[in-house]
ZAVOFI-517464 format. One record per residue (C-alpha): residue in three letters; residue number from 1; x, y, z. Coordinates in pm, 1 decimal. Layout:
{"ALA",NUM,{X,Y,Z}}
...
REM end
This chain:
{"UNK",1,{1082.9,7821.7,10019.1}}
{"UNK",2,{1008.5,7714.2,9665.4}}
{"UNK",3,{1288.2,7691.5,9411.4}}
{"UNK",4,{1245.3,7840.0,9067.7}}
{"UNK",5,{1272.3,7642.1,8746.6}}
{"UNK",6,{1590.1,7833.6,8656.6}}
{"UNK",7,{1750.5,7752.0,8991.8}}
{"UNK",8,{1668.3,7384.6,8946.4}}
{"UNK",9,{1810.9,7379.6,8592.5}}
{"UNK",10,{2133.2,7556.2,8693.0}}
{"UNK",11,{2183.9,7329.6,8993.7}}
{"UNK",12,{2127.1,7018.8,8782.1}}
{"UNK",13,{2402.4,7135.6,8546.2}}
{"UNK",14,{2632.8,7199.5,8842.3}}
{"UNK",15,{2562.5,6850.0,8976.2}}
{"UNK",16,{2643.5,6704.7,8632.6}}
{"UNK",17,{2969.2,6901.5,8611.7}}
{"UNK",18,{3072.6,6776.9,8955.9}}
{"UNK",19,{2974.1,6419.5,8864.3}}
{"UNK",20,{3203.7,6451.6,8561.1}}
{"UNK",21,{3490.1,6532.7,8796.8}}
{"UNK",22,{3499.2,6912.6,8801.9}}
{"UNK",23,{3591.9,7028.3,9149.7}}
{"UNK",24,{3526.9,7394.4,9071.6}}
{"UNK",25,{3329.9,7581.5,8808.9}}
{"UNK",26,{3233.0,7925.7,8685.2}}
{"UNK",27,{2912.5,8064.8,8536.5}}
{"UNK",28,{3061.0,8021.4,8188.1}}
{"UNK",29,{3092.0,7647.1,8245.6}}
{"UNK",30,{2721.2,7630.8,8321.4}}
{"UNK",31,{2639.4,7854.5,8022.0}}
{"UNK",32,{2834.9,7624.2,7789.2}}
{"UNK",33,{2660.6,7314.2,7922.4}}
{"UNK",34,{2319.7,7478.8,7886.4}}
{"UNK",35,{2394.2,7580.0,7525.9}}
{"UNK",36,{2502.2,7222.3,7450.8}}
{"UNK",37,{2167.5,7099.9,7588.2}}
{"UNK",38,{1976.8,7353.0,7375.4}}
{"UNK",39,{1864.5,7548.0,7684.0}}
{"UNK",40,{2073.7,7866.4,7672.1}}
{"UNK",41,{2052.2,8126.1,7950.7}}
{"UNK",42,{2209.5,8466.3,7975.2}}
{"UNK",43,{2533.1,8495.4,8170.8}}
{"UNK",44,{2379.8,8734.0,8423.2}}
{"UNK",45,{2081.3,8503.6,8468.8}}
{"UNK",46,{2313.3,8213.4,8552.8}}
{"UNK",47,{2514.2,8438.8,8784.3}}
{"UNK",48,{2192.2,8539.0,8964.5}}
{"UNK",49,{2110.4,8171.5,9013.1}}
{"UNK",50,{2458.0,8121.7,9159.9}}
{"UNK",51,{2371.1,8386.9,9419.1}}
{"UNK",52,{2044.8,8208.4,9502.7}}
{"UNK",53,{2224.8,7875.2,9534.8}}
{"UNK",54,{2488.6,8037.0,9754.1}}
{"UNK",55,{2214.4,8175.5,9982.2}}
{"UNK",56,{2070.2,7823.7,10006.4}}
{"UNK",57,{2409.0,7682.2,10105.9}}
{"UNK",58,{2446.7,7466.7,9796.0}}
{"UNK",59,{2751.8,7635.9,9642.2}}
{"UNK",60,{3020.8,7878.4,9754.4}}
{"UNK",61,{3264.3,8109.0,9581.2}}
{"UNK",62,{3635.5,8122.7,9654.3}}
{"UNK",63,{3698.5,8497.5,9680.4}}
{"UNK",64,{4062.1,8460.6,9573.3}}
{"UNK",65,{4017.0,8253.5,9256.8}}
{"UNK",66,{3658.5,8344.0,9168.8}}
{"UNK",67,{3583.8,7974.5,9120.9}}
{"UNK",68,{3273.2,7815.8,9267.9}}
{"UNK",69,{3237.6,7479.7,9442.1}}
{"UNK",70,{2936.7,7266.6,9523.4}}
{"UNK",71,{2886.0,7230.2,9897.1}}
{"UNK",72,{2577.7,7013.7,9927.3}}
{"UNK",73,{2285.0,6897.5,9721.7}}
{"UNK",74,{2082.2,6849.9,10041.7}}
{"UNK",75,{2045.5,7223.7,10104.3}}
{"UNK",76,{1863.6,7277.2,9775.1}}
{"UNK",77,{1647.0,6968.8,9816.0}}
{"UNK",78,{1540.9,7085.6,10164.0}}
{"UNK",79,{1456.3,7430.8,10026.3}}
{"UNK",80,{1228.4,7290.6,9754.5}}
REM end
């Protein structure tokens, strides 16, 4: 299964957020980081990428808080 450019970009931002010490994140966190990099995406586009990454086993959403967490970078690498 090939990963899209958008999925790769969103996951790279998530990896950077986690590397900076964030243990959970939301689509808005990714949107802000993308705007700062000069690569803005629509909120719904980022949210769609979250769904793709969740299907790949890379991130998961806490149903109670609505926050997301990174599970594994290996799942996305294996999918690409």
